[in-house]
Backbone as JSON, one array per atom type, in Angstrom:
{
  "sequence": "XXXXXXXXXXXXXXXXXXXXXXXXXXXXXXXXXXXXXXXXXXXXXXXXXXXXXXXXXXXXXXXXXXXXXX",
  "N": [[217.12, -76.97, 167.64], [215.44, -76.4, 165.37], [215.24, -73.62, 165.9], [217.86, -72.77, 165.29], [218.06, -73.4, 162.45], [216.1, -71.63, 161.48], [217.11, -69.13, 162.26], [219.52, -69.38, 160.73], [218.43, -69.19, 158.14], [217.15, -66.64, 158.13], [219.18, -64.84, 158.53], [220.87, -65.56, 155.86], [218.95, -64.94, 154.2], [218.74, -62.21, 154.66], [221.34, -61.39, 154.0], [221.84, -62.37, 151.57], [219.95, -60.7, 150.05], [220.84, -58.17, 150.3], [223.46, -58.38, 149.01], [222.57, -59.1, 146.57], [221.19, -56.92, 145.66], [223.15, -54.91, 145.9], [225.02, -55.78, 143.87], [223.32, -55.46, 141.74], [222.8, -52.65, 141.39], [225.77, -52.19, 140.81], [226.19, -53.62, 138.53], [224.55, -52.43, 136.92], [225.59, -49.65, 136.7], [228.01, -50.36, 135.45], [226.91, -51.32, 133.05], [225.91, -48.62, 132.34], [228.11, -47.02, 132.19], [229.99, -48.16, 130.19], [228.07, -48.02, 128.21], [226.67, -50.26, 127.11], [224.16, -50.99, 126.54], [222.71, -50.71, 124.11], [220.66, -51.38, 122.47], [218.45, -51.46, 124.35], [218.07, -53.89, 125.57], [219.34, -55.21, 128.0], [218.93, -57.29, 129.69], [220.41, -59.16, 131.13], [221.77, -58.19, 133.19], [219.93, -58.36, 135.31], [219.5, -61.1, 135.56], [222.18, -61.98, 135.93], [222.27, -60.86, 138.46], [220.27, -62.1, 140.01], [221.35, -64.63, 140.05], [223.64, -64.25, 141.43], [222.58, -63.64, 143.87], [221.46, -66.06, 144.7], [223.45, -67.87, 144.65], [224.95, -66.59, 146.65], [223.03, -66.64, 148.9], [223.03, -69.31, 149.52], [225.78, -70.03, 150.23], [225.92, -68.41, 152.41], [224.12, -69.22, 154.05], [225.15, -71.9, 154.51], [227.74, -71.01, 155.92], [226.46, -69.46, 158.16], [225.18, -71.77, 159.45], [227.44, -73.04, 160.33], [228.65, -71.21, 161.86], [226.73, -70.74, 163.89], [226.5, -73.15, 165.03], [228.73, -73.72, 166.54]],
  "CA": [[217.68, -77.12, 166.08], [214.72, -75.56, 164.51], [215.43, -72.13, 165.92], [219.18, -72.58, 164.56], [217.53, -73.48, 161.21], [215.35, -70.28, 161.33], [218.11, -67.93, 162.3], [220.29, -69.28, 159.59], [217.59, -68.79, 157.03], [216.96, -65.25, 158.26], [220.54, -64.44, 157.99], [221.27, -65.88, 154.83], [218.16, -64.03, 153.37], [219.2, -60.55, 154.62], [222.8, -60.96, 153.41], [221.69, -62.33, 149.97], [219.1, -59.78, 149.47], [221.75, -57.03, 150.38], [224.31, -58.66, 148.02], [221.83, -59.09, 145.13], [220.85, -55.31, 145.33], [224.41, -54.27, 145.64], [225.56, -56.34, 142.58], [222.41, -54.87, 140.43], [223.44, -51.38, 141.06], [227.01, -52.15, 140.15], [226.21, -54.04, 136.95], [223.82, -51.39, 136.16], [226.48, -48.81, 136.44], [228.84, -50.67, 134.59], [226.44, -51.17, 131.83], [225.83, -47.41, 131.89], [229.46, -46.4, 132.05], [230.51, -48.65, 129.08], [227.17, -48.0, 127.23], [226.3, -51.65, 126.97], [222.47, -51.06, 126.57], [222.29, -49.93, 122.72], [219.03, -51.93, 122.06], [217.71, -51.53, 125.67], [217.87, -55.16, 126.09], [220.47, -55.44, 128.97], [218.44, -58.07, 130.75], [221.37, -60.25, 131.47], [221.97, -57.59, 134.46], [219.02, -58.98, 136.33], [219.67, -62.49, 135.53], [223.37, -62.3, 136.92], [222.17, -60.28, 140.0], [219.58, -63.12, 140.57], [222.36, -65.68, 140.09], [224.61, -63.92, 142.55], [221.88, -63.77, 145.11], [221.25, -67.39, 144.87], [224.87, -68.3, 145.32], [225.25, -65.58, 148.14], [222.2, -67.43, 149.92], [223.56, -70.82, 149.78], [227.0, -69.75, 151.13], [225.67, -67.62, 153.77], [223.22, -70.39, 154.87], [226.2, -72.73, 155.14], [228.55, -70.42, 156.83], [225.68, -69.14, 159.36], [225.04, -72.77, 160.19], [228.69, -73.49, 160.96], [229.08, -70.28, 163.06], [225.56, -70.85, 164.83], [226.72, -74.56, 165.68], [229.92, -73.55, 167.48]],
  "C": [[216.81, -76.24, 165.35], [214.99, -73.88, 164.4], [216.91, -71.92, 165.27], [218.72, -72.55, 163.14], [217.19, -71.88, 160.73], [216.16, -69.06, 161.38], [218.84, -68.13, 160.92], [219.66, -68.8, 158.27], [217.42, -67.45, 156.87], [218.36, -64.5, 157.82], [221.04, -64.25, 156.65], [220.4, -64.94, 153.95], [218.51, -62.7, 153.2], [220.47, -60.43, 153.7], [222.68, -61.12, 151.8], [220.96, -61.38, 149.14], [220.26, -58.48, 149.23], [222.76, -57.12, 149.16], [223.89, -58.53, 146.75], [221.49, -57.54, 144.81], [222.03, -54.77, 145.13], [224.97, -54.62, 144.28], [224.49, -55.81, 141.4], [222.86, -53.67, 140.31], [224.9, -51.36, 140.45], [226.96, -52.62, 138.78], [225.48, -53.03, 136.43], [224.57, -50.24, 135.82], [227.49, -49.1, 135.44], [228.49, -50.73, 133.1], [226.01, -49.58, 131.2], [227.2, -46.52, 131.46], [230.0, -46.77, 130.62], [229.51, -48.5, 127.91], [227.01, -49.43, 126.61], [224.89, -51.96, 126.32], [222.3, -50.47, 125.11], [221.0, -50.39, 122.43], [218.11, -51.98, 123.15], [217.2, -52.73, 126.12], [219.01, -55.82, 127.22], [219.85, -56.27, 130.14], [219.15, -58.85, 131.47], [221.91, -59.52, 133.1], [221.05, -58.37, 135.55], [219.14, -60.38, 136.59], [220.97, -62.9, 136.48], [223.19, -61.85, 138.37], [221.52, -61.45, 140.75], [220.64, -64.6, 140.87], [223.28, -65.56, 141.29], [224.06, -64.05, 143.74], [221.65, -65.07, 145.57], [222.41, -67.97, 145.54], [225.4, -67.8, 146.63], [224.33, -66.47, 149.24], [222.66, -68.54, 150.23], [224.79, -70.5, 150.77], [226.87, -69.23, 152.19], [224.84, -68.42, 154.66], [224.32, -71.38, 155.6], [227.04, -72.19, 156.17], [227.84, -70.19, 158.24], [225.5, -70.45, 160.08], [226.24, -73.34, 161.05], [229.02, -72.47, 162.0], [228.03, -70.45, 164.31], [225.89, -72.03, 165.57], [227.92, -74.52, 166.48], [229.6, -72.94, 168.85]]
}
């Protein structure tokens, strides 16, 4: 049981870091393309990427436990 939880934790962490970095780069390019950073205060990109990473971790952890359990 502990190995299943650790496996799910590692898989979910890897997926969430990948998706978080990917969303950070995508949002950065959206900000640069549409010139949304007039006052150099586009910190919402980091916040949005962090929230995306947390939601991705939760979903990945649940799905990995369901897949590992079968």
